[in-house]
Every structure is written in structure tokens, then in C-alpha cells.
MIDONU-544798 format. One line per 10 residues: their letters; for each residue x, y, z of N, C-alpha, C, CB. Coordinates in steps of 0.2 Angstrom, whole numbers, plus 2048, in hexadecimal, padded with zeros to 3 digits. Glycine has a CB too. Layout:
<nodes>
A) X,Y,Z,X,Y,Z,X,Y,Z,X,Y,Z; ...
</nodes>
This chain:
<nodes>
NSMKHMKESF) 804,7FA,800,800,800,800,804,806,800,7FB,800,806; 80A,806,804,80E,80C,804,811,80D,7FE,813,80B,80A; 813,808,7FA,816,809,7F3,811,80B,7EE,819,802,7F1; 80B,809,7EF,806,80B,7EA,805,813,7EC,800,807,7EB; 804,815,7F2,803,81C,7F4,809,820,7F1,802,81D,7FB; 80F,81E,7F2,815,822,7EF,814,822,7E8,81B,81E,7F1; 812,81D,7E4,812,81E,7DD,80D,822,7DB,811,817,7DA; 807,822,7DF,802,827,7DD,803,82E,7DF,7FB,825,7E0; 807,82F,7E4,809,836,7E6,80F,838,7E2,80B,836,7EE; 813,834,7E0,819,836,7DD,81A,832,7D6,820,835,7E1
PVDFILMGLT) 816,833,7D1,817,82F,7CB,81E,830,7C8,811,832,7C6; 81F,82B,7C3,826,82C,7C0,826,832,7BB,827,825,7BC; 821,833,7B8,821,839,7B4,81A,83C,7B3,824,838,7AD; 819,842,7B0,813,845,7AE,812,845,7A6,812,84C,7B1; 80C,845,7A4,80B,846,79D,809,84D,79C,806,841,79A; 80C,851,798,80A,858,797,806,858,791,811,85D,796; 800,85B,792,7FB,85B,78C,7FD,860,787,7F4,85C,78F; 801,865,789,803,86A,784,7FF,870,783,804,866,77D; 801,874,77E,7FE,87A,77D,7F8,879,779,803,87F,779; 7F8,874,774,7F2,873,770,7F1,86C,76F,7F3,877,769
KYPWLDFPLF) 7EA,86A,76D,7E8,863,76C,7EA,861,765,7E1,863,76E; 7EC,865,761,7ED,864,75A,7F5,862,758,7EB,869,755; 7F7,85C,757,7FE,85A,756,801,85E,750,7FE,853,755; 7FD,85F,74B,800,863,745,803,86A,747,7FB,863,740; 801,86C,74D,803,873,74F,80A,872,752,7FE,876,753; 80C,86C,754,812,86C,758,818,86F,754,814,864,759; 819,86D,74E,81F,870,74B,81F,877,74A,820,86D,744; 81A,87B,748,81A,882,748,81B,885,74F,813,884,745; 818,882,754,819,885,75B,820,884,75D,814,881,760; 823,87E,75B,82A,87D,75C,82F,882,759,82C,876,75A
FVLLVSYMFT) 82D,884,753,831,889,750,831,890,753,82F,889,748; 82A,891,754,829,898,757,82C,899,75E,821,899,758; 82C,893,762,82F,893,769,836,893,769,82C,88D,76D; 839,890,764,840,890,763,843,897,761,843,88B,75E; 840,89A,75D,842,8A1,75B,841,8A6,760,83E,8A3,754; 83B,8A5,764,83A,8A9,76A,83F,8A8,76F,833,8A8,76C; 841,8A2,770,846,8A1,775,84D,8A4,774,846,899,776; 84F,8A3,76D,855,8A6,76B,855,8AD,76C,856,8A4,764; 850,8B1,76A,84F,8B8,76B,850,8BA,772,849,8BB,768; 84C,8B6,776,84C,8B7,77E,853,8B7,780,848,8B2,781
LLGNIAIILV) 857,8B1,77E,85E,8B1,781,862,8B6,77E,861,8AA,77E; 862,8B8,778,866,8BD,775,865,8C4,778,865,8BD,76D; 85E,8C6,779,85C,8CC,77B,85E,8CD,782,855,8CD,77A; 85D,8C8,787,85E,8C9,78E,866,8C9,78F,85A,8C4,792; 869,8C4,78C,870,8C4,78D,874,8CB,78B,874,8BE,789; 871,8CE,785,874,8D4,783,873,8D9,788,870,8D6,77C; 86D,8DA,78B,86B,8DF,790,870,8DE,796,864,8DE,793; 871,8D7,798,875,8D6,79E,87D,8D8,79C,875,8CF,7A0; 87F,8D7,796,886,8D8,795,887,8E0,794,888,8D5,78E; 883,8E4,791,884,8EB,790,883,8EE,797,87F,8EE,78B
SQLDSQLQNP) 87E,8EC,79B,87D,8EF,7A2,883,8EE,7A6,877,8EC,7A5; 887,8E9,7A5,88D,8E7,7A9,893,8EA,7A6,88E,8E0,7AA; 894,8EB,7A0,89A,8ED,79D,89A,8F5,79B,89B,8EA,796; 894,8F8,79B,894,8FF,799,894,903,7A0,88E,901,795; 899,907,7A1,899,90B,7A7,893,910,7A8,8A0,90F,7A8; 891,912,7A3,88B,917,7A3,885,914,7A5,88A,91A,79C; 884,90D,7A5,87E,90A,7A7,87F,907,7AE,87D,904,7A2; 884,909,7B2,885,906,7B9,881,90A,7BE,88D,907,7BB; 87A,90A,7BD,876,90D,7C2,870,908,7C4,873,914,7BF; 86C,90A,7C9,867,906,7CC,862,903,7C7,863,909,7D1
MYFFLTNLSF) 860,907,7C2,85B,905,7BD,85E,8FF,7B9,85A,90B,7B8; 864,8FF,7B7,867,8FA,7B3,869,8F4,7B7,86D,8FD,7AF; 86A,8F5,7BE,86B,8F0,7C2,865,8EB,7C3,86D,8F2,7C9; 85F,8EF,7C3,859,8EB,7C4,857,8E8,7BD,853,8EF,7C6; 859,8EC,7B8,857,8E9,7B1,85B,8E3,7B0,859,8EE,7AC; 862,8E3,7B2,866,8DD,7B1,863,8D7,7B5,86D,8DE,7B4; 860,8D8,7BB,85D,8D3,7BF,857,8D0,7BB,85A,8D6,7C6; 853,8D5,7B8,84D,8D3,7B4,84F,8CF,7AE,849,8D9,7B2; 854,8D1,7AB,856,8CD,7A5,859,8C6,7A7,85C,8D0,7A1; 85C,8C5,7AD,85E,8BF,7AF,858,8BA,7B1,863,8C0,7B5
LDLCFTTTTV) 854,8BE,7B4,84D,8BA,7B6,84A,8B7,7B0,849,8BF,7BA; 849,8BB,7AB,846,8B9,7A5,84A,8B4,7A1,845,8BF,7A0; 850,8B4,7A2,854,8AE,79F,853,8A8,7A2,85C,8B0,79F; 853,8A8,7A9,851,8A2,7AD,84A,8A0,7AC,853,8A3,7B4; 845,8A5,7AC,83E,8A4,7AB,83D,89F,7A5,83B,8AA,7AB; 83F,8A2,79F,83E,89E,799,842,897,799,840,8A2,793; 848,897,79B,84C,891,79B,848,88B,7A0,853,892,79D; 845,88E,7A4,841,889,7A9,83C,885,7A5,83E,88C,7AF; 839,888,7A0,833,885,79D,834,883,795,82D,889,79D; 837,888,791,838,887,78A,83B,881,788,83B,88D,787
PQMLFNLGGP) 841,87F,78A,845,879,788,840,873,789,84B,878,78C; 83D,872,78E,838,86C,78F,833,86D,78A,835,86C,796; 830,873,789,82B,873,784,82D,871,77D,828,87A,784; 833,874,77B,836,872,775,837,86A,774,83D,876,774; 83A,867,779,83B,860,779,834,85C,778,83E,85E,780; 82F,85E,77B,828,85B,77B,825,85C,774,823,85E,780; 826,862,771,823,864,76B,827,861,765,823,86C,76A; 82E,860,766,832,85D,761,832,855,760,839,85F,762; 82F,852,764,82E,84B,764,828,848,767,834,847,768; 827,841,766,821,83E,768,820,83E,770,821,837,766
NKNITYIGCM) 826,83E,774,826,83E,77B,823,845,77E,82D,83D,77E; 81D,844,781,81A,84A,784,81B,84A,78C,813,84B,783; 820,846,78F,820,845,796,825,84A,799,822,83E,797; 825,84A,79F,82A,84E,7A3,82B,84A,7AA,828,855,7A5; 831,849,7AC,832,845,7B2,82F,848,7B8,839,843,7B3; 82D,844,7BD,82A,847,7C3,82F,84C,7C7,828,842,7C8; 835,84A,7C7,83A,84F,7CA,83B,855,7C6,841,84B,7CB; 83B,854,7BF,83C,85A,7BB,836,85E,7BB,83C,858,7B3; 830,85C,7BC,82A,85F,7BD,82A,863,7C3,823,85B,7BD; 82C,860,7C9,82C,864,7CF,831,869,7CF,82D,85F,7D5
AQAYIFHWLG) 837,868,7CC,83C,86D,7CC,83A,873,7C7,843,86A,7C8; 836,871,7C2,833,877,7BE,82E,87B,7C1,830,874,7B7; 82A,878,7C5,825,87B,7C9,828,880,7CE,820,876,7CD; 82D,87D,7D2,831,881,7D7,834,887,7D4,836,87D,7DB; 838,886,7CF,83C,88B,7CC,838,891,7C9,841,889,7C7; 833,88E,7C5,82E,893,7C1,82B,897,7C6,829,88F,7BD; 828,895,7CB,824,899,7D0,829,89D,7D4,821,894,7D5; 82F,89B,7D5,834,8A0,7D9,835,8A6,7D4,83A,89C,7DA; 837,8A4,7CE,839,8AA,7C9,833,8AF,7C8,83C,8A7,7C3; 82D,8AC,7C7,827,8B0,7C6,826,8B4,7CC,821,8AB,7C5
CTECILLGIM) 826,8B2,7D2,825,8B6,7D8,82A,8BB,7D8,825,8B2,7DE; 830,8BA,7D7,836,8BE,7D7,835,8C4,7D2,83D,8BB,7D6; 833,8C2,7CC,832,8C8,7C7,82C,8CC,7C9,830,8C4,7C0; 827,8CA,7CC,821,8CE,7CF,824,8D3,7D3,81C,8CA,7D2; 828,8D1,7D8,82B,8D6,7DD,830,8DB,7DA,82E,8D2,7E3; 834,8D8,7D5,839,8DC,7D2,836,8E2,7CE,83E,8D8,7CE; 831,8E0,7CB,82D,8E5,7C7,82B,8EB,7CB,828,8E3,7C3; 828,8E9,7D1,826,8EE,7D6,82C,8F3,7D8,823,8EB,7DC; 832,8EF,7DA,838,8F3,7DC,83B,8F7,7D6,83E,8EE,7DE; 83A,8F5,7D0,83C,8F9,7CA,838,900,7CA,83C,8F6,7C4
ALDRYVAVCK) 831,8FF,7CC,82D,905,7CC,82F,90A,7D1,826,903,7CD; 831,907,7D7,834,90B,7DC,83A,90F,7DA,835,907,7E3; 83E,90B,7D7,845,90E,7D4,843,914,7D0,849,909,7D1; 83E,913,7CB,83C,919,7C6,839,91F,7CA,837,916,7C1; 836,91D,7D0,833,923,7D4,838,927,7D7,82E,920,7D9; 83D,924,7D9,843,928,7DC,847,92C,7D7,848,923,7E0; 848,928,7D1,84B,92C,7CC,848,932,7C9,84D,927,7C6; 841,931,7C9,83D,937,7C6,83C,93C,7CB,837,934,7C2; 839,93A,7D1,837,93F,7D6,83C,941,7DA,832,93B,7DA; 842,93E,7DB,847,940,7DF,84E,93F,7DC,847,93C,7E6
PLRYSVIMDH) 84F,943,7D6,855,941,7D2,85B,944,7D5,854,945,7CC; 85B,949,7D9,861,94B,7DD,864,946,7E2,860,952,7E0; 85F,943,7E5,861,93E,7EA,861,937,7E8,85C,93F,7F0; 860,936,7E1,85F,92F,7DE,865,92A,7E0,85E,92F,7D7; 86B,92D,7DF,871,929,7E0,872,927,7E7,877,92C,7DD; 870,92C,7EB,871,92B,7F3,86C,926,7F5,870,932,7F6; 866,927,7F3,860,922,7F6,861,91B,7F3,859,925,7F4; 862,91B,7EC,862,914,7E9,86A,912,7E8,85F,914,7E2; 86D,912,7EE,874,910,7EE,875,908,7ED,878,911,7F4; 87B,906,7EB,87C,8FF,7EA,879,8FA,7EF,883,8FD,7E8
KLCLQLSSTA) 87A,8FC,7F5,878,8F7,7FB,871,8F6,7FB,87B,8FA,801; 86D,8FC,7FA,866,8FB,7FA,863,8F7,7F4,863,902,7FA; 867,8F8,7EE,865,8F5,7E8,866,8ED,7E9,869,8F7,7E2; 86B,8EB,7EC,86C,8E4,7EE,867,8E1,7F3,873,8E3,7F1; 866,8E5,7F8,861,8E3,7FD,85A,8E2,7FA,860,8E8,802; 858,8E7,7F5,851,8E6,7F2,851,8E0,7ED,850,8ED,7EE; 856,8DF,7EA,857,8DA,7E5,857,8D3,7E9,85D,8DA,7E1; 85A,8D3,7EE,85B,8CD,7F2,854,8CB,7F5,860,8CD,7F8; 850,8D1,7F7,84A,8D0,7FA,845,8CD,7F5,847,8D6,7FD; 845,8CF,7EF,841,8CC,7EA,843,8C5,7E9,842,8D0,7E3
WLTGLANSLL) 849,8C3,7E8,84B,8BC,7E7,849,8B7,7EC,852,8BC,7E5; 84A,8BA,7F3,849,8B5,7F8,842,8B5,7FA,84D,8B8,7FF; 83E,8BA,7F9,837,8BA,7FA,833,8B5,7F5,833,8C1,7F9; 836,8B5,7EE,833,8B1,7E9,835,8AA,7EB,836,8B3,7E3; 83B,8A8,7ED,83D,8A2,7EF,839,89F,7F5,845,8A2,7F1; 838,8A3,7FA,834,8A1,800,82D,89F,7FE,834,8A6,805; 82A,8A3,7FA,823,8A2,7F7,823,89B,7F3,820,8A8,7F3; 828,89A,7EF,828,894,7EB,829,88E,7EF,82E,895,7E6; 82D,88E,7F4,82E,889,7F9,827,887,7FC,833,88A,7FE; 824,88C,7FE,81D,88B,802,818,888,7FD,81B,892,805
QSTLTLQLPL) 817,88C,7F7,811,88A,7F3,813,883,7F0,810,88F,7EE; 819,882,7ED,81A,87C,7EA,81A,876,7EE,821,87C,7E6; 81D,877,7F4,81D,871,7F9,816,86F,7FB,821,873,800; 812,874,7FC,80B,872,7FE,807,86F,7F8,807,879,7FF; 809,871,7F2,806,86D,7EC,808,866,7EB,808,871,7E6; 80F,865,7ED,812,85E,7EC,80E,859,7F1,819,85E,7EE; 80B,85C,7F6,808,857,7FB,801,855,7F9,808,85B,802; 7FF,858,7F4,7F8,856,7F2,7F8,84F,7EF,7F5,85B,7ED; 7F3,84B,7F0,7F3,844,7ED,7F1,844,7E5,7EE,83F,7F1; 7F4,840,7E1,7F2,841,7DA,7EE,83B,7D8,7F9,841,7D6
CGNQALDHFF) 7EE,835,7DC,7EA,830,7DA,7EB,82D,7D3,7E2,831,7DB; 7F1,82D,7D2,7F3,82A,7CB,7F3,82E,7C5,7EF,824,7CA; 7F0,834,7C6,7EF,839,7C1,7F6,83B,7BE,7EB,83F,7C3; 7F7,83B,7B8,7FE,83D,7B5,7FD,842,7AF,801,837,7B2; 7F7,843,7AD,7F6,847,7A7,7F5,84E,7AA,7F0,845,7A3; 7FA,853,7A8,7F9,85A,7AA,7F7,85E,7A4,800,85C,7AD; 7F1,861,7A4,7EF,865,79F,7F2,86C,79E,7E7,866,7A0; 7F9,86C,79D,7FD,872,79C,803,870,798,7FF,875,7A3; 807,875,796,80D,873,792,813,874,797,80E,878,78D; 812,875,79D,818,874,7A2,815,874,7A9,81D,87A,7A2
CELPGLIKMA) 819,873,7AE,816,871,7B5,816,878,7B9,81B,86D,7B9; 80F,87A,7B9,80E,880,7BD,809,87F,7C3,80B,886,7B8; 80A,882,7C8,806,880,7CE,7FE,880,7CD,807,885,7D4; 7FB,885,7CA,7F4,884,7C9,7F2,87E,7C5,7F1,88A,7C5; 7F6,87C,7C0,7F4,876,7BD,7F5,86F,7C1,7F9,875,7B7; 7FB,86F,7C5,7FC,86A,7C9,7F7,869,7CF,803,86A,7CD; 7F4,86F,7D1,7EF,86E,7D6,7E8,86B,7D3,7ED,875,7D9; 7E7,86D,7CD,7E1,86A,7CA,7E2,863,7C9,7E0,86E,7C3; 7E8,860,7C9,7E9,859,7C8,7E7,855,7CE,7F0,857,7C6; 7E7,858,7D4,7E6,854,7DA,7DF,852,7DB,7E8,859,7E0
CGDTTINEII) 7DF,84C,7DE,7D8,849,7DF,7D6,84A,7E6,7D9,841,7DE; 7DA,84D,7EA,7D7,84F,7F1,7D4,856,7F2,7DD,84E,7F6; 7D3,858,7F8,7D1,85F,7F9,7D6,864,7F8,7CE,85F,800; 7D6,868,7F3,7DB,86D,7F2,7D9,874,7F4,7DC,86D,7EA; 7D4,875,7F9,7D1,87B,7FB,7D7,87F,7FE,7CC,87A,800; 7DB,87C,803,7E0,880,806,7E5,882,801,7E3,87C,80C; 7E7,87E,7FD,7EC,880,7F8,7EA,886,7F3,7EE,87A,7F3; 7E3,886,7F1,7E1,88B,7ED,7E0,892,7F1,7DA,889,7EA; 7DE,891,7F7,7DE,897,7FB,7E4,89A,7FC,7DA,896,802; 7E9,896,7FE,7F0,899,7FF,7F3,89C,7F9,7F5,893,802
LAVVATLLIM) 7F2,898,7F3,7F5,89B,7ED,7F2,8A1,7EB,7F3,895,7E8; 7EB,8A2,7EC,7E7,8A8,7EA,7EA,8AE,7EF,7E0,8A7,7EB; 7EA,8AC,7F5,7EC,8B2,7FA,7F3,8B4,7F9,7EB,8AF,801; 7F8,8B0,7F9,7FF,8B2,7F8,7FF,8B5,7F1,803,8AC,7F8; 7FC,8B2,7EC,7FD,8B5,7E5,7FA,8BD,7E5,7F9,8B1,7E0; 7F4,8BD,7E9,7F1,8C4,7E9,7F6,8C9,7ED,7EB,8C4,7EE; 7FA,8C7,7F2,7FF,8CB,7F5,805,8CC,7F1,801,8C8,7FC; 807,8C7,7ED,80D,8C8,7E9,80C,8CC,7E3,810,8C1,7E8; 806,8CC,7E1,804,8CF,7DA,801,8D6,7DC,7FF,8CC,7D6; 7FD,8D7,7E1,7FA,8DD,7E2,7FE,8E2,7E6,7F3,8DC,7E6
GPLSMILISY) 803,8DF,7EA,807,8E3,7EE,80C,8E7,7EA,80B,8DF,7F3; 810,8E3,7E5,814,8E7,7E1,810,8EB,7DC,819,8E2,7DD; 80B,8E9,7DA,807,8ED,7D5,804,8F3,7D8,800,8E9,7D2; 802,8F3,7DE,800,8F9,7E2,806,8FE,7E2,7FE,8F8,7E9; 80C,8FB,7E4,812,8FF,7E4,814,903,7DD,818,8FB,7E6; 812,8FF,7D8,813,901,7D1,80F,907,7D0,813,8FC,7CC; 808,906,7D1,803,90B,7D0,804,912,7D4,7FC,908,7D1; 806,911,7DA,807,917,7DE,80E,91A,7DC,808,914,7E6; 813,916,7DA,819,91A,7D8,818,91E,7D1,81E,914,7D6; 814,91B,7CD,813,91E,7C7,80E,924,7C7,810,919,7C1
TYIARAVFRI) 80A,924,7CC,806,92A,7CE,80A,930,7CF,801,928,7D3; 80F,92F,7D4,813,934,7D6,818,936,7D0,818,932,7DC; 81A,931,7CC,81E,932,7C6,81B,936,7C1,820,92B,7C3; 814,935,7C0,810,939,7BB,810,940,7BD,809,936,7BA; 80F,941,7C3,80E,948,7C6,815,94B,7C5,80C,948,7CD; 81B,948,7C6,821,94B,7C5,823,94C,7BE,827,946,7C9; 821,948,7BA,823,949,7B3,81F,94F,7B0,821,942,7AF; 819,950,7B1,815,956,7AF,818,95C,7B1,80E,955,7B1; 81C,95C,7B7,81F,962,7B9,826,964,7B6,820,961,7C1; 829,95F,7B2,82F,960,7AF,82E,965,7A9,832,959,7AC
PSTSGRLKAF) 832,96B,7AA,831,970,7A5,832,96E,79E,835,976,7A7; 838,96B,79C,83A,969,795,836,963,793,841,968,795; 834,964,78C,831,95E,789,835,958,788,82F,961,782; 83C,959,787,841,954,786,841,950,78D,848,956,784; 841,954,792,842,950,799,83C,94C,79A,843,956,79E; 836,94F,799,830,94B,79A,82F,945,795,829,94F,798; 832,946,78F,832,940,78A,837,93A,78D,834,942,783; 83D,93C,78F,841,937,792,83F,933,798,848,93B,794; 83C,937,79C,839,934,7A2,833,92F,7A0,836,939,7A7; 82F,932,79B,829,92E,799,82B,927,796,825,932,794
NTCSSHLLVV) 831,928,791,833,922,78E,836,91D,793,839,924,789; 83A,91F,798,83C,91A,79D,837,917,7A1,841,91E,7A1; 832,91A,7A3,82D,918,7A7,828,913,7A3,829,91D,7AB; 826,916,79D,822,912,799,824,90B,797,820,916,792; 82B,90A,796,82E,904,795,82C,8FF,79B,835,904,794; 82D,901,7A1,82C,8FD,7A7,824,8FC,7A7,82E,901,7AD; 820,901,7A6,819,8FF,7A6,816,8FA,7A1,815,906,7A5; 819,8FA,79B,818,8F5,796,81A,8EE,799,81B,8F7,790; 820,8EE,79B,822,8E7,79E,81D,8E5,7A4,829,8E8,7A1; 81B,8E9,7A8,817,8E8,7AE,810,8E5,7AB,816,8EE,7B2
SLFYGPGIYI) 80D,8E8,7A6,807,8E6,7A3,807,8DF,7A0,805,8EC,79E; 80D,8DE,79C,80E,8D8,799,80E,8D2,79E,814,8D8,794; 811,8D3,7A4,813,8CE,7A9,80D,8CD,7AE,819,8D0,7AD; 80A,8D3,7B0,805,8D2,7B5,7FE,8D0,7B3,804,8D9,7B9; 7FD,8D3,7AD,7F6,8D1,7AA,7F4,8CA,7AA,7F5,8D4,7A3; 7F8,8C5,7A6,7F7,8BE,7A7,7F7,8BB,7AD,7FC,8BB,7A2; 7FC,8BE,7B2,7FD,8BB,7B8,7F7,8BC,7BD,803,8BE,7BC; 7F4,8C2,7BC,7EE,8C3,7C0,7E8,8BE,7BE,7EC,8CB,7BF; 7E7,8BD,7B8,7E2,8B9,7B5,7E3,8B2,7B8,7E1,8B9,7AE; 7E9,8AF,7B7,7EA,8A8,7B9,7EA,8A7,7C0,7F1,8A6,7B6
YMQPSGDGSQ) 7ED,8AB,7C4,7EE,8AA,7CB,7E9,8AD,7D0,7F5,8AC,7CD; 7E5,8B1,7CE,7E1,8B5,7D2,7D9,8B3,7D1,7E2,8BC,7D2; 7D8,8AD,7CE,7D1,8AB,7CD,7D0,8A4,7D0,7CF,8AB,7C6; 7CA,8A3,7D2,7C9,89C,7D5,7CB,896,7D1,7C2,89B,7D7; 7CD,891,7D4,7CF,88B,7D0,7C9,888,7CC,7D2,885,7D4; 7CB,887,7C5,7C5,884,7C1,7C2,889,7BD,7C0,881,7C5; 7C3,890,7BF,7C0,895,7BB,7C4,897,7B5,7BF,89B,7BF; 7C1,899,7B0,7C5,89B,7AA,7C7,895,7A5,7CC,89E,7AC; 7C8,897,79F,7C9,892,79A,7D0,890,79A,7C8,895,793; 7D2,889,79A,7D8,886,79B,7DC,888,795,7D8,87F,79C
DLIKVLTLFY) 7D9,889,78F,7DD,88B,789,7DF,892,789,7D8,88A,783; 7DB,896,78C,7DD,89D,78D,7E3,89E,792,7D7,8A1,790; 7E2,89A,798,7E7,899,79D,7EE,897,79A,7E6,895,7A2; 7EE,893,795,7F4,890,792,7F7,896,78E,7F3,88A,78D; 7F3,899,78A,7F5,89F,786,7F8,8A5,78A,7EF,8A2,781; 7F5,8A6,78F,7F7,8AC,794,7FE,8AA,797,7F2,8AE,799; 7FE,8A3,799,804,8A1,79C,80A,8A1,797,803,89A,79F; 809,89F,791,80E,89F,78C,810,8A7,78B,80B,89C,785; 80B,8AB,78B,80D,8B2,78A,812,8B5,78F,806,8B6,78A; 811,8B3,796,815,8B6,79B,81B,8B2,79C,811,8B7,7A1
CVITPMANPF) 81B,8AC,79A,822,8A8,79B,826,8A7,795,820,8A1,79E; 823,8AA,78F,827,8A9,789,828,8B0,785,824,8A4,784; 822,8B3,784,821,8B9,780,824,8BF,784,81A,8BB,77E; 822,8C0,78A,824,8C6,78E,82C,8C6,78F,821,8C6,795; 82F,8C0,791,837,8C0,792,83A,8C2,78C,839,8BA,795; 837,8C0,786,83A,8C2,77F,839,8C9,77E,837,8BD,77A; 834,8CC,780,832,8D3,77E,836,8D8,782,82B,8D4,77E; 837,8D6,789,83A,8DB,78D,840,8DE,78B,83B,8D7,794; 845,8DB,788,84B,8DE,786,84A,8E3,781,850,8D9,784; 845,8E1,77C,844,8E6,776,840,8EC,779,840,8E2,771
IYTLRNKEVI) 83C,8EB,77E,838,8F0,780,83C,8F5,784,833,8EE,786; 841,8F3,787,846,8F8,78B,84B,8FB,786,84A,8F4,790; 84D,8F7,781,853,8F9,77D,850,8FE,777,856,8F4,779; 84A,8FC,774,847,900,76F,845,907,771,842,8FD,76C; 844,908,778,842,90F,77A,847,912,77F,83B,90E,77E; 84D,90F,77F,852,912,783,859,913,77F,854,90D,789; 85A,919,77E,860,91B,77A,866,919,77D,860,923,779; 867,919,784,86D,917,788,86F,910,786,86C,919,78F; 86A,90C,786,86B,905,785,86D,904,77E,865,900,787; 869,907,779,86B,906,772,872,908,771,866,90A,76E
EAMRKFLRKA) 874,90E,774,87B,911,773,880,90C,776,87C,918,776; 87F,909,77C,883,904,77F,884,8FE,77B,880,903,786; 87E,8FC,778,87F,8F6,773,883,8F7,76D,878,8F3,771; 882,8FD,76A,887,8FF,765,88E,8FF,766,885,906,762; 890,902,76C,897,902,76E,899,8FB,76F,897,906,775; 895,8F6,772,897,8EF,774,898,8EC,76D,891,8EC,778; 894,8ED,768,894,8EA,761,89A,8EC,75E,88E,8EB,75D; 89C,8F3,75E,8A2,8F6,75B,8A8,8F3,75E,8A2,8FD,75C; 8A8,8F2,765,8AE,8EF,768,8AF,8E8,766,8AE,8EF,76F; 8A9,8E4,765,8AA,8DD,764,8AC,8DC,75C,8A3,8DA,764
ISSKRI) 8AA,8E0,758,8AC,8E0,751,8B3,8E2,750,8A7,8E5,74C; 8B5,8E7,753,8BC,8EA,753,8C1,8E4,756,8BD,8F0,756; 8BF,8E1,75B,8C3,8DC,75E,8C4,8D6,75A,8C1,8DA,765; 8BF,8D4,756,8BF,8CF,751,8C4,8D0,74B,8B8,8CD,74E; 8C4,8D7,749,8C8,8D9,744,8D0,8D8,746,8C6,8E0,741; 8D1,8DA,74C,8D8,8DA,74E,8DA,8D3,74F,8D8,8DE,755
</nodes>
């Protein structure tokens, strides 16, 4: 009986139902995901390199942007290689250990990004509303403390939520109606009472989403008031471009997250949930570098310098 219970609670592997029910879409999706993943890697690595190598970008804004790019790299790498493996062949399985590791890491990184986006809004508030004291307030020590807080809070929440989810009985269920192992999908697989898990997930998700989101809204309320007081048009435009990039990233990340994590279990279309999940775990990390670079002259100039140095070194 104990061996049977262990097998039911800890199956050898899970069957991922995937993004779509139509096998003929596997190859087009494989190609799109592969291209998206390559752009994500190139874009975020480029942001990290230029932020570290260019002396003009050694400030808090780019410190947090580097954190965001590293998060996005890890975020997509947690899910996309497994998705490519399942789309590229007949095997749609993922091992139990791989599934649990994916759930732990994905939830950790997602929670960390929620908090980090709130911290980035706070950084923009200090930069725009208190420019003369910006370097004093947002010193390197405070930036490290804020970044560490985001990472450690995300880790603590992931350990709590994922561990509670792992304790649910599966009763032999192996088919996961998703394209990777995410906590809401794993909770739906359980055959026991999941009320406590759903309540804790909803409450903590509300705190981790609405807390930073409230910080973002309050920060940008003060930022908007400060921007309209700037006398020069060029100054207002520069402040608007910097802040609008962050707001766009916030919208792309928070929108799907709010729909998926802040509604009762069983509500909403599973197909829509899959599309929204794909959006914030694949599309958003790919788009973030382009959103920040295309609207930021400092980053564009830093990348030009980096490319010129790389080309000249090859010629030598």
C-alpha cells in the first residue's frame, strides 16, 4: 500500500497536453518558439553586457534593468527548452523531478519579477521627483538590498506555494493540461481537497501582484505631476520615454498574471490561460530588451560603441 501511495503521489513522469490539440501545429510553433527564444537570449544578453561594460550606464536604473534581463533569461530557459523538446518529437512527457524543479524555479522567478518591477518604479520616482538627491538616495548598497529583497521574497513564496502543491494527492493522474508545469495547473490535477492551496495561492498572489502594482501606480502619479512641471519640452519627452518603457513592460507582465492567478480555480478558459501564460513567459521576456533599447538613446549609443569595439578587435 505504501508503494502504491508513493507511486500515485510521485509518478515517474507527467504527460504535457501542450499548447494546442492539433499536432499539425507543432512544427510551426516549434519554429516560432525557437526564433523567439534566440531573440530573447540575444536581446537580454546584449542589455546585460552593455550595462556592465559602458561606464555611462553604471547607475541604479541600469542595475535594475540588468537584474530584469537576467530574470527574463532564466524565466524563458526554465520553460522554452522543454517546450521545444516536446514540440520537436513524439515524446510529450516531462519527468516528475523535472516538473517539480520547473514549478519551483518558474514561480520563484515570476514572483521576483513582480517585486522587481515595483522597485524599478520606485527608482524612476526618485530619479524624476528628486533628481538632485538621486545618487545619494539610490546608492549601491540600497540597490543591492532592494534587489536581494526581491529575489529572496520570490524564493520564499515559491518554497511555500510549491511545497504545499507537492503534498496534494494525484491519484494516478499524469495528464497535465498545459505546456509546462505551473502551480495552478498542478493544483487542478489533484484529486483531494485543494481549497487551502487555492486560498493561499490567491491571497499571496494578490499581495505580490497588488502590492508592487500599487507602488507602481502611486510612483507614477507623483512622476506625472513632476513631469508636467518640467519647463523644457525635451526634458519632459526624455522623462516620458524612460517611464513609458517601464509602464509598457509592467502592462505586458501584470495583465496576464492578474487573470491567471487572481481568479477562482476552474474559472476562465484553459485555452485562454495557455495563451496568456505563453505571452508572459515567452513574448514579454523577448520584447523587454527591444522596448528599453528602441526608446532609450543611451542604450542604443552604448550598443553602437560595443559593436564598433567588437568589429575593430576582430580586424586587428
